Each structure stands twice: as structure tokens, then as C-alpha cells.
C-alpha positions, 0 to 999 in steps of 0.5 A: 515463477507463478502466473499473476492468476496462480497469485490471485491477481486479475490479469486484466488489471496488471499493469496501467489502467486508465485512471478514469475507469480505476475504483478505489480504494484497491489493492492492485498488482502493477508488475512483476519483473523476473531476476536472472536467478528466479527471484521476483520483485512485484509492484503493487498499487495501495490506492487510497483515493479516487484519481482525479477526484480526491487526494491525501493531504500531505499530513495524511500521506506522510503519517499513513506512509510511516505506518505502512513502512512500519507494518511492511517491515514487521510483517513481511521482513524478508520480501519488503524492500519499500513503499512510497506515496504516489505523487497524485497523492491518491495512494502508495507504491509497495514493492516486495521480493519474492511475495506476489500472493494477493490474499497475503498481501491483503491479509497483511495490509488488513493487519497494517490498518488494524495496527494504526487504529490501535497505535499511540503514536506514528512510527518513526516520527522523530528527529532521528528517523524522519526528514520532517518529523513534525509534519504527522498526525496519528488521528489523520492516519487512523481516519485513512486506515478506518476507511480503508478497513470500511471498504476491504471487501472491494479492495480487489475490484479495480474496474 
């Protein structure tokens, strides 16, 4: 398994960090767990808002999560395990199998954000695929995506 530095991450920012020191938005390696057979599971923070300062509304988080789900399934189908909102409403947890390259993850994230801006509907926002299908707003998701794309140059500046 490659070291976190070889994958493009700053080792000082892996793991838990005092949330008062974090800068958002950012993309940060949270952890990596090596499996017995050489596989690795990577947990990545996709931080959207500054902790303890600003928060995603329930509708923003829900709609944006659907786009992340659709996008990571599309662009990393062999690696994607799941994406989930942070309970604090400041971002999302991304879990990948055997893909931990910082630049690749950021590139895919950028593609997904561009897809959001070009979308005409929220993916999976229907009664068959969503447990609260009426709780979506495409324009709010686009607003989050635009804000993140506007700050793309600082995604890797965690502290």
C-alpha cells in the first residue's frame, strides 16, 4: 500500500483535527484501513462549510448527497462504497475501496460539481429511490456546487 504522502495527502492533516483549526471547504483524507488481502478502504472528508460557523440546510445536504452518490457511482464505479452527510451539516464522508489518490479524487469531485451545474433534475429524487423524495431543490444543490467550484484552488488547504 502506498503511503499517504505518495497518494498526495499531507500526513499532518490525516485523522481527527481540532475543528477550530480546519478551513472549509476542503478535501481531506480522514483515514485508511488496510485489509488482510491487500485492499485498502479510504475515508475522505468532503467539507463544504466551516465547522461551528455555517451549515448546510437539510434540503441542500439531501439534494447534494444525491448528486455525490450518482457522480461517484458514475466516475469511480469499482471503488465507490458510499457517501454520507456529516451529522453536523458541514459536509460529507466519502468511502472508497482501493482508491486514495488525492488528485484523482479531487478531479472526480470537480466533474461531479460541474455535472450538478448542468443538471435538470436531482438524481434519484423519486418515490422509488428516495425515502423523502419531495425534500429536494435543484437550485440549492447548484448553489453549493458553484460555491465549491469557486474555491477549488483551496480544497487541499486544510489548516
